[in-house]
Residue frames relative to the residue before (quaternion, step in Angstrom):
aa qw qx qy qz dx dy dz
M 1.0000 0.0000 0.0000 0.0000 0.00 0.00 0.00
A 0.4239 -0.6917 0.5214 0.2646 3.60 -0.87 0.92
L 0.5350 -0.6180 0.4656 0.3391 3.55 -1.10 0.68
R 0.5794 -0.5792 0.4478 0.3581 3.54 -1.15 0.71
G 0.7685 0.3372 -0.2617 0.4767 3.56 -0.87 0.95
S 0.5817 0.6112 -0.3936 0.3650 3.60 1.07 -0.56
F 0.6501 0.4937 -0.3273 0.4760 3.61 1.00 -0.71
V 0.6187 0.5352 -0.3460 0.4595 3.59 1.03 -0.73
E 0.6770 0.4919 -0.2899 0.4643 3.57 0.90 -0.89
R 0.6994 0.4892 -0.2558 0.4540 3.53 1.01 -0.86
Y 0.8349 0.2262 -0.0654 0.4975 3.56 0.86 -0.98
G 0.6229 -0.4835 0.3931 0.4730 3.61 0.93 -0.84
R 0.6876 -0.5603 0.3053 0.3465 3.52 -1.27 0.36
W 0.7858 0.3616 -0.1537 0.4777 3.59 0.99 -0.86
A 0.1107 -0.7623 0.6336 0.0715 3.54 -1.26 0.59
V 0.2267 -0.7385 0.6199 0.1378 3.54 -1.14 0.72
V 0.0536 -0.7712 0.6335 0.0312 3.56 -0.94 0.90
A 0.1467 -0.7914 0.5917 0.0453 3.58 -0.52 1.22
G 0.7589 0.2023 -0.2190 0.5789 3.52 -0.61 1.21
A 0.3097 0.8359 -0.3906 0.2297 3.51 1.08 0.93
S 0.4855 0.7450 -0.4098 0.2031 3.60 1.15 -0.33
E 0.8085 -0.0448 0.0651 0.5832 3.62 0.99 -0.73
G 0.7825 0.3811 -0.2315 0.4345 3.53 -1.34 -0.10
L 0.8520 -0.0714 0.0706 0.5139 3.56 -0.90 -0.97
G 0.6418 0.5302 -0.3328 0.4430 3.60 0.95 -0.79
A 0.6589 0.4870 -0.3039 0.4861 3.58 0.97 -0.84
A 0.6219 0.5296 -0.3361 0.4689 3.61 1.10 -0.65
F 0.6229 0.5134 -0.3400 0.4826 3.59 1.02 -0.69
A 0.6437 0.5172 -0.3251 0.4608 3.58 0.92 -0.90
E 0.6451 0.5244 -0.3127 0.4594 3.59 0.92 -0.86
A 0.6943 0.4835 -0.2826 0.4520 3.58 0.79 -1.02
L 0.6745 0.4769 -0.3043 0.4743 3.60 0.96 -0.78
A 0.6182 0.5261 -0.3423 0.4731 3.61 1.08 -0.63
V 0.6097 0.5370 -0.3395 0.4740 3.58 1.04 -0.80
R 0.7018 0.4504 -0.2694 0.4816 3.59 1.04 -0.70
G 0.6175 -0.6121 0.3153 0.3804 3.57 1.27 0.27
M 0.5205 0.6551 -0.4107 0.3624 3.57 1.26 0.13
S 0.3722 -0.6688 0.5915 0.2535 3.56 -1.08 0.78
L 0.3240 -0.8106 0.4829 0.0688 3.52 -1.12 0.75
V 0.1385 -0.6847 0.7023 0.1371 3.48 -1.38 0.51
L 0.1210 -0.8138 0.5680 0.0204 3.56 -0.47 1.22
V 0.0841 -0.8154 0.5724 -0.0202 3.57 -0.72 1.14
A 0.3173 0.7008 -0.5990 0.2224 3.56 -0.92 1.01
R 0.6605 -0.5460 0.3441 0.3836 3.59 -1.24 0.09
R 0.7405 0.4458 -0.2334 0.4454 3.61 0.94 -0.83
A 0.3439 -0.7845 0.4826 0.1827 3.58 -0.22 1.29
E 0.6782 0.5071 -0.3146 0.4289 3.60 0.83 -0.95
V 0.6552 0.5025 -0.3126 0.4696 3.58 0.96 -0.82
L 0.6409 0.5165 -0.3231 0.4670 3.59 0.97 -0.83
A 0.6541 0.5243 -0.3166 0.4439 3.61 0.91 -0.88
A 0.6549 0.5086 -0.3078 0.4666 3.56 0.98 -0.85
L 0.6596 0.4962 -0.3086 0.4728 3.58 0.95 -0.88
A 0.6401 0.5308 -0.3248 0.4506 3.60 0.96 -0.86
A 0.6621 0.5022 -0.3128 0.4601 3.59 0.88 -0.89
D 0.6571 0.5129 -0.3105 0.4569 3.58 0.95 -0.86
L 0.6773 0.4889 -0.3009 0.4601 3.61 0.86 -0.91
H 0.6411 0.5140 -0.3222 0.4701 3.60 1.00 -0.79
A 0.6729 0.5045 -0.3029 0.4482 3.58 0.90 -0.90
R 0.7573 0.4094 -0.2274 0.4552 3.59 0.84 -0.89
H 0.8118 0.2766 -0.1301 0.4975 3.61 1.00 -0.71
G 0.4336 -0.7429 0.4294 0.2751 3.60 1.26 -0.12
V 0.4927 0.6501 -0.4416 0.3737 3.59 1.20 0.37
E 0.5015 -0.6129 0.5119 0.3330 3.54 -1.26 0.42
V 0.0614 -0.8032 0.5925 0.0021 3.58 -0.95 0.88
R 0.0880 -0.7541 0.6488 0.0509 3.55 -0.93 0.96
T 0.1906 -0.7784 0.5862 0.1190 3.59 -1.15 0.55
L 0.0830 -0.7592 0.6440 0.0458 3.52 -1.24 0.62
A 0.1513 -0.7893 0.5922 0.0584 3.57 -0.44 1.23
C 0.2945 0.7412 -0.5451 0.2583 3.60 -0.49 1.18
D 0.4657 -0.6426 0.5378 0.2846 3.51 -1.37 0.25
L 0.3235 -0.7933 0.4858 0.1733 3.59 -0.43 1.20
A 0.5010 0.5987 -0.4462 0.4375 3.58 1.25 0.23
D 0.6738 0.4999 -0.2622 0.4769 3.55 1.27 -0.47
A 0.4806 -0.6891 0.4652 0.2788 3.60 -0.70 1.05
A 0.6202 0.5714 -0.3525 0.4057 3.59 1.03 -0.75
S 0.5561 0.6198 -0.3898 0.3932 3.60 1.19 -0.46
F 0.6817 0.4853 -0.2928 0.4626 3.55 1.07 -0.70
T 0.5500 0.5401 -0.3981 0.4973 3.56 1.24 -0.33
Q 0.6482 0.5000 -0.3141 0.4807 3.59 0.98 -0.83
L 0.6356 0.5295 -0.3332 0.4523 3.60 0.96 -0.79
G 0.6451 0.5220 -0.3132 0.4618 3.57 0.95 -0.88
E 0.6657 0.4940 -0.2985 0.4731 3.57 0.99 -0.83
T 0.6329 0.5358 -0.3209 0.4576 3.58 1.07 -0.77
C 0.7602 0.3784 -0.1779 0.4972 3.56 1.05 -0.80
T 0.3827 0.7775 -0.4581 0.1978 3.60 1.19 -0.03
D 0.7488 0.3461 -0.2039 0.5272 3.61 1.10 -0.64
L 0.6228 0.5587 -0.3350 0.4334 3.60 1.21 0.22
E 0.3382 -0.6772 0.6030 0.2517 3.53 -1.25 0.49
V 0.1217 -0.8098 0.5727 0.0367 3.54 -0.05 1.33
G 0.1585 -0.8269 0.5372 0.0513 3.55 -0.51 1.23
V 0.7814 0.1541 -0.0746 0.6001 3.57 1.13 -0.63
A 0.0148 -0.7730 0.6342 0.0045 3.57 -1.00 0.85
V 0.1151 -0.7859 0.6070 0.0271 3.57 -0.78 1.11
Y 0.1357 -0.7588 0.6296 0.0969 3.57 -0.86 0.96
N 0.0199 0.8223 -0.5624 0.0843 3.55 -0.25 1.32
A 0.5006 0.6709 -0.4337 0.3335 3.61 1.18 -0.32
A 0.0694 0.7946 -0.5995 0.0662 3.57 -1.08 0.74
S 0.1782 -0.7400 0.6391 0.1104 3.50 -1.27 0.63
S 0.0827 0.8001 -0.5871 0.0913 3.55 -0.99 0.81
F 0.0268 -0.7477 0.6584 0.0826 3.49 -1.36 0.27
V 0.3320 -0.7413 0.5525 0.1872 3.56 -1.19 0.56
G 0.5867 0.5548 -0.4350 0.3984 3.55 -0.86 0.97
P 0.6767 -0.4774 0.3608 0.4289 3.59 -1.25 0.32
L 0.5807 -0.6425 0.3833 0.3211 3.56 -0.85 1.02
L 0.7508 0.4292 -0.2358 0.4433 3.58 0.78 -1.00
E 0.6035 0.5306 -0.3676 0.4680 3.57 1.29 0.00
R 0.6636 0.4434 -0.3088 0.5174 3.59 1.26 0.11
P 0.5869 -0.5623 0.4309 0.3920 3.62 -1.13 0.48
L 0.6100 -0.5646 0.4174 0.3674 3.55 -1.11 0.67
E 0.6013 0.5902 -0.3570 0.4034 3.59 1.02 -0.75
D 0.6044 0.5602 -0.3602 0.4372 3.63 1.07 -0.63
A 0.6856 0.4727 -0.2742 0.4809 3.55 0.94 -0.93
L 0.6474 0.5125 -0.3256 0.4606 3.58 1.02 -0.75
R 0.6048 0.5288 -0.3708 0.4660 3.60 1.09 -0.52
V 0.5969 0.5458 -0.3553 0.4686 3.58 1.06 -0.71
V 0.6484 0.5079 -0.3134 0.4726 3.58 0.96 -0.87
D 0.6779 0.5050 -0.3065 0.4376 3.59 0.85 -0.95
V 0.7345 0.4112 -0.2492 0.4789 3.62 0.86 -0.87
N 0.7841 0.3950 -0.1858 0.4413 3.58 0.77 -1.03
I 0.7568 0.3217 -0.1895 0.5365 3.62 1.16 -0.46
R 0.7158 0.4081 -0.2616 0.5026 3.57 0.66 -1.04
G 0.6209 0.5833 -0.3443 0.3946 3.61 0.97 -0.84
P 0.7219 0.4140 -0.2807 0.4782 3.63 0.67 -0.97
L 0.5984 0.5445 -0.3725 0.4546 3.61 1.04 -0.57
R 0.6725 0.4844 -0.2965 0.4745 3.56 0.96 -0.87
L 0.6147 0.5386 -0.3478 0.4594 3.59 1.04 -0.71
V 0.6592 0.5131 -0.3042 0.4579 3.57 0.87 -0.96
H 0.7023 0.4513 -0.2750 0.4769 3.60 0.91 -0.86
T 0.6449 0.5222 -0.3286 0.4510 3.61 1.12 -0.52
L 0.8202 0.2666 -0.1045 0.4953 3.57 0.86 -0.96
G 0.5837 0.6387 -0.3598 0.3492 3.59 1.14 -0.56
P 0.6546 0.5407 -0.3551 0.3912 3.65 0.77 -0.83
A 0.6458 0.5025 -0.3324 0.4691 3.62 0.98 -0.73
M 0.6143 0.5352 -0.3518 0.4608 3.61 1.04 -0.69
V 0.6522 0.5105 -0.3044 0.4705 3.55 0.94 -0.93
A 0.6571 0.5179 -0.3105 0.4512 3.58 0.91 -0.87
R 0.7023 0.4435 -0.2617 0.4915 3.59 1.05 -0.73
G 0.4001 -0.7304 0.4626 0.3042 3.56 1.21 -0.46
R 0.7596 0.2449 -0.2191 0.5612 3.60 1.13 0.56
G 0.3715 0.7047 -0.5470 0.2573 3.54 -1.18 0.64
A 0.1842 -0.7702 0.5998 0.1146 3.55 -1.32 0.11
L 0.1239 -0.7574 0.6396 0.0432 3.50 -1.11 0.89
V 0.0718 -0.7913 0.6071 0.0091 3.56 -0.78 1.08
L 0.0887 -0.7984 0.5955 0.0098 3.55 -0.67 1.14
M 0.2629 -0.7852 0.5430 0.1396 3.57 -0.55 1.19
S 0.0574 -0.7911 0.6086 -0.0202 3.52 -0.55 1.28
S 0.3842 -0.7195 0.5384 0.2118 3.58 -1.18 -0.45
L 0.5834 -0.5526 0.4686 0.3669 3.53 -1.28 0.52
A 0.5675 0.6088 -0.3881 0.3957 3.61 1.13 -0.52
G 0.6609 0.5388 -0.3152 0.4166 3.60 1.11 -0.49
F 0.5579 0.6322 -0.3886 0.3717 3.62 1.21 -0.05
Q 0.7834 0.0265 -0.0129 0.6209 3.59 1.22 -0.32
G 0.6831 -0.4518 0.3496 0.4550 3.57 -1.25 0.17
S 0.1032 -0.7868 0.6077 0.0316 3.55 -1.08 0.83
P 0.3032 -0.7742 0.5264 0.1778 3.61 -0.14 1.21
R 0.8057 0.2139 -0.2302 0.5021 3.55 -1.06 0.96
L 0.7298 0.2692 -0.2283 0.5855 3.57 1.31 0.09
A 0.1478 0.8645 -0.4772 0.0562 3.56 1.20 0.52
A 0.7156 0.4520 -0.2757 0.4556 3.59 0.72 -0.99
Y 0.6453 0.5220 -0.3043 0.4676 3.55 1.01 -0.91
A 0.6837 0.4869 -0.3012 0.4525 3.60 0.78 -0.99
A 0.6437 0.5205 -0.3195 0.4612 3.57 0.96 -0.82
S 0.6570 0.5085 -0.3141 0.4595 3.58 0.97 -0.83
K 0.6751 0.4852 -0.2989 0.4685 3.58 1.04 -0.73
A 0.5634 0.5520 -0.3888 0.4761 3.60 1.17 -0.43
F 0.6252 0.5247 -0.3232 0.4789 3.57 1.02 -0.84
L 0.6956 0.4937 -0.2956 0.4301 3.58 0.80 -0.99
T 0.6234 0.5366 -0.3438 0.4530 3.59 1.03 -0.73
V 0.7008 0.4613 -0.2728 0.4707 3.55 0.83 -0.95
L 0.5927 0.5502 -0.3540 0.4699 3.57 1.11 -0.65
G 0.6772 0.4967 -0.2994 0.4528 3.57 0.86 -0.93
E 0.6648 0.4925 -0.3147 0.4653 3.58 0.89 -0.87
S 0.6521 0.5209 -0.3169 0.4505 3.57 0.98 -0.81
L 0.6861 0.4683 -0.2884 0.4762 3.58 0.90 -0.91
W 0.5440 0.5985 -0.3949 0.4357 3.60 1.14 -0.54
A 0.7059 0.4506 -0.2610 0.4801 3.57 0.89 -0.95
E 0.6787 0.5103 -0.2934 0.4392 3.58 0.98 -0.84
L 0.7985 0.3670 -0.1551 0.4512 3.58 0.86 -1.02
A 0.4898 0.6708 -0.4425 0.3380 3.63 1.15 -0.33
P 0.6769 0.4792 -0.3266 0.4532 3.63 0.87 -0.79
K 0.6789 0.4743 -0.2830 0.4839 3.61 1.24 -0.34
G 0.6103 -0.6046 0.3215 0.3983 3.56 1.31 0.21
V 0.6087 0.5484 -0.3523 0.4524 3.60 1.25 0.11
D 0.2822 -0.7541 0.5741 0.1488 3.57 -0.79 1.08
V 0.0426 -0.7775 0.6272 0.0156 3.57 -0.97 0.86
L 0.0065 -0.8004 0.5980 -0.0424 3.55 -0.98 0.90
A 0.1999 -0.7127 0.6594 0.1316 3.51 -1.12 0.86
S 0.1237 -0.7886 0.5998 0.0563 3.59 -0.71 1.05
C 0.1627 -0.8125 0.5586 0.0354 3.54 -0.45 1.28
A 0.0708 -0.8445 0.5309 -0.0040 3.55 0.12 1.29
G 0.3708 -0.6636 0.5949 0.2613 3.47 -1.35 0.38
A 0.7933 -0.2342 0.1855 0.5304 3.59 -1.01 -0.72
I 0.1083 -0.7861 0.6084 0.0132 3.56 -0.98 0.95
R 0.4441 -0.6799 0.5170 0.2706 3.56 -1.05 0.83
T 0.2104 0.7454 -0.5928 0.2206 3.51 -0.17 1.37
P 0.6547 -0.5033 0.3569 0.4366 3.63 -1.16 0.28
G 0.6604 0.5137 -0.3155 0.4477 3.59 0.94 -0.80
Y 0.6586 0.5082 -0.3045 0.4640 3.57 0.98 -0.85
A 0.6367 0.5382 -0.3306 0.4423 3.56 1.00 -0.79
K 0.6636 0.5010 -0.3009 0.4670 3.57 1.06 -0.73
A 0.7212 0.4825 -0.2475 0.4310 3.58 1.03 -0.80
L 0.7652 0.3852 -0.1844 0.4818 3.59 1.12 -0.58
K 0.4322 -0.7019 0.5103 0.2451 3.53 -1.04 0.86
K 0.7860 0.0134 0.0088 0.6181 3.58 1.08 -0.73
E 0.5842 -0.6184 0.4103 0.3285 3.55 -1.17 0.70
A 0.4068 -0.7142 0.5209 0.2302 3.57 -0.97 0.89
P 0.5910 -0.5496 0.4353 0.3989 3.61 -1.16 0.49
G 0.8013 0.2967 -0.2203 0.4704 3.55 -1.03 0.79
T 0.3770 0.7324 -0.4891 0.2867 3.57 1.28 0.11
L 0.1565 -0.8047 0.5710 0.0445 3.59 -0.92 0.98
D 0.5258 -0.5581 0.5283 0.3646 3.51 -1.33 0.34
A 0.6090 -0.5804 0.3970 0.3669 3.58 -1.10 0.72
A 0.6429 0.5418 -0.3304 0.4290 3.60 0.96 -0.81
D 0.6343 0.5212 -0.3334 0.4636 3.59 1.05 -0.71
V 0.6318 0.5232 -0.3299 0.4673 3.58 0.97 -0.85
V 0.6677 0.5084 -0.3039 0.4509 3.58 0.89 -0.90
E 0.6808 0.4906 -0.3083 0.4481 3.62 0.81 -0.94
Q 0.6728 0.4785 -0.3103 0.4712 3.59 0.92 -0.83
T 0.6261 0.5321 -0.3359 0.4605 3.58 1.10 -0.66
L 0.7006 0.4666 -0.2783 0.4626 3.57 0.75 -1.01
A 0.6311 0.5338 -0.3350 0.4524 3.59 1.06 -0.67
A 0.6754 0.5049 -0.2924 0.4510 3.60 1.15 -0.54
L 0.4707 0.6968 -0.4360 0.3206 3.60 1.24 -0.33
G 0.8212 0.2096 -0.1796 0.4994 3.55 -0.87 0.99
R 0.6770 0.4924 -0.2858 0.4664 3.59 1.27 -0.13
M 0.8056 0.0021 0.0650 0.5889 3.58 1.09 -0.63
P 0.5342 -0.6413 0.4331 0.3403 3.62 -1.20 0.37
L 0.8026 0.1667 -0.0406 0.5714 3.57 1.16 -0.61
V 0.0291 -0.7875 0.6152 0.0231 3.56 -1.04 0.76
I 0.1684 -0.7407 0.6412 0.1087 3.52 -1.15 0.73
P 0.2788 -0.7881 0.5219 0.1694 3.61 -0.28 1.20
G 0.7786 0.3481 -0.2625 0.4513 3.56 -1.05 0.82
G 0.4760 -0.7002 0.4603 0.2668 3.55 -0.84 1.01
V 0.6405 0.5197 -0.3274 0.4610 3.58 0.96 -0.84
N 0.6674 0.5003 -0.3053 0.4595 3.59 0.96 -0.86
K 0.6161 0.5392 -0.3495 0.4555 3.59 1.01 -0.72
V 0.6726 0.4843 -0.2950 0.4753 3.60 0.89 -0.91
A 0.6620 0.5054 -0.3136 0.4560 3.59 0.88 -0.89
S 0.6498 0.5108 -0.3181 0.4644 3.55 0.99 -0.83
F 0.6393 0.5237 -0.3290 0.4569 3.58 0.93 -0.83
V 0.6698 0.4950 -0.3091 0.4591 3.59 0.87 -0.89
L 0.6979 0.4748 -0.2893 0.4515 3.59 0.83 -0.96
R 0.7452 0.4271 -0.2384 0.4532 3.61 0.91 -0.85
R 0.8003 0.3472 -0.1435 0.4674 3.57 0.97 -0.87
L 0.7821 0.3519 -0.1662 0.4867 3.60 1.00 -0.78
A 0.7315 0.4284 -0.2566 0.4643 3.60 0.83 -0.91
P 0.5240 -0.5886 0.4957 0.3650 3.60 -1.10 0.58
R 0.6498 -0.5574 0.3431 0.3864 3.56 -1.09 0.72
A 0.6639 0.5075 -0.3147 0.4502 3.60 0.85 -0.90
T 0.6363 0.5241 -0.3254 0.4631 3.58 1.05 -0.74
A 0.6382 0.5304 -0.3175 0.4588 3.56 1.00 -0.86
I 0.6551 0.5029 -0.3149 0.4677 3.57 0.95 -0.84
G 0.6564 0.5081 -0.3169 0.4589 3.56 0.98 -0.79
I 0.6260 0.5258 -0.3316 0.4709 3.57 1.01 -0.77
M 0.6525 0.5047 -0.3198 0.4661 3.59 0.93 -0.84
G 0.6368 0.5388 -0.3267 0.4443 3.53 0.98 -0.83
R 0.6737 0.4746 -0.2936 0.4845 3.57 0.95 -0.81
S 0.6538 0.5405 -0.3230 0.4196 3.61 1.01 -0.72
V 0.7283 0.3872 -0.2327 0.5153 3.57 1.17 -0.54
S 0.3871 0.7587 -0.4612 0.2488 3.59 1.26 0.07
D 0.6849 0.4806 -0.2845 0.4680 3.61 1.16 -0.52
L 0.5100 0.6486 -0.4267 0.3704 3.58 1.24 -0.15
E 0.1591 -0.7858 0.5915 0.0859 3.58 -1.03 0.77
């Protein structure tokens, strides 16, 4: 665990967490508050955000602002910029994600386009909204939550997996572009995480499933050290086997079987 204040000294006082209402996003908010950072929490459900903000303020003494909006909407990032105009945002986490399970052509096109809006356009807009000020100050951090699903084709998760492949490469590219300017960028490629949404979608727990807090701590510990992190030892081994040892078609088949229990 990083000492309280070290993130503030390294990056700045404020952190933005997009997709913060529960699960992994709430765990990021908790971990950053523990590190002494004040927070801007962004998600769709105003009541849930308000309750989380009150709890974090009461337990950690940090200032918390909330912004209830739909990150599929470009106007939300205008609102975010206005919310942060008087703040030194040192850390920005893009955790929001949209997904659906099932064959791509059996779903309306609008479902896949929403995945694009939230998972691809959203992080691009976040980077353009908050990144320039970090570069101007010469310090900051951008965390993009990706997924092991983005390393190869994932049947029944085609749009989601493709969007996560984009996010992984975006993070790695920005890591190289922004490191010389003092801004750390990290793509965190998580596997299964114990969150309320995951519990509803899965009949049985997948191997390598982690608690949200573990994913967050491993992700934050990797900031400034590498362009990409895969939380969890089992997930690291599985990723190595699928990407380096197994034929591509085999890897796709394994991914297809691994998501067969998702609903």
